[in-house]
C-alpha positions in Angstrom: 247.0 -13.7 92.9 244.6 -15.7 95.1 241.0 -14.6 95.6 237.8 -16.1 97.1 234.9 -16.6 94.8 231.8 -14.6 95.9 229.4 -17.4 95.0 230.9 -20.7 96.0 233.6 -19.2 98.4 236.3 -21.3 96.8 239.9 -20.1 97.0 241.0 -19.6 93.4 244.4 -18.8 92.0 244.1 -16.3 89.2 246.1 -17.4 86.2 244.4 -16.0 83.1 240.9 -17.1 83.3 238.6 -14.7 85.2 235.9 -17.3 85.9 235.8 -19.6 88.9 236.9 -23.1 87.9 234.5 -24.6 90.4 231.2 -22.8 89.8 231.9 -20.7 86.6 231.1 -17.4 88.3 232.9 -14.3 87.2 235.9 -13.3 89.5 235.9 -9.7 88.4 234.9 -8.2 91.7 237.1 -10.3 93.9 240.1 -9.5 91.6 239.3 -5.8 91.8 239.0 -5.9 95.6 242.3 -7.8 95.9 244.1 -5.3 93.6 242.7 -2.4 95.6 243.9 -4.0 98.9 247.4 -4.6 97.4 247.5 -1.0 96.2 246.5 0.3 99.6 249.2 -1.7 101.3 251.8 -0.4 98.9 250.7 3.2 99.5 250.9 2.7 103.2 254.4 1.2 102.9 255.5 4.1 100.7 254.2 6.6 103.3 256.0 4.9 106.1 259.3 4.9 104.1 258.9 8.6 103.3 258.3 9.4 106.9 261.4 7.5 107.9 263.4 9.3 105.3 262.3 12.6 106.5 263.2 11.6 110.1 266.7 10.6 109.0 267.1 13.9 107.1 266.0 15.9 110.2 268.4 13.9 112.4 271.3 14.6 109.9 270.4 18.3 109.8 270.4 18.4 113.6 273.8 16.8 113.7 275.2 19.2 111.1 273.9 22.2 113.2 275.4 20.7 116.3 278.8 20.1 114.6 278.8 23.6 113.3 277.9 25.1 116.7 280.7 23.0 118.3 283.2 24.2 115.8 282.3 27.8 116.3 282.2 27.7 120.1 285.4 25.8 120.6 286.9 24.7 124.0 286.0 21.5 125.8 283.8 23.1 128.5 281.8 25.1 125.9 281.4 22.0 123.7 280.2 19.9 126.6 277.6 22.4 127.6 276.5 23.0 124.0 276.3 19.2 123.3 274.2 18.6 126.3 271.8 21.5 125.4 271.6 20.4 121.8 270.8 16.8 122.8 268.0 18.1 125.1 266.6 20.3 122.4 266.7 17.4 119.8 264.9 15.1 122.3 262.2 17.7 122.8 261.7 18.1 119.0 261.3 14.4 118.5 
């Protein structure tokens, strides 16, 4: 992890020592800030992934409903009308 020293503004790579090698100041606060930033980025990424998963699940559910309706309705004319209506409904929901 790389942080910036609050006192001398040097860029410091954290290895094990939590003091700035240039000025000797503690790097506790910069380390905590960087860790919080990384956690926030991870949380945001997880939220985006969850949202995409829910969208995929909703799309799959819509497709299952459409397939079921098509199998029940039967006939090429009925299927064509139903497919068009279902696609319009899905677009409105998204």
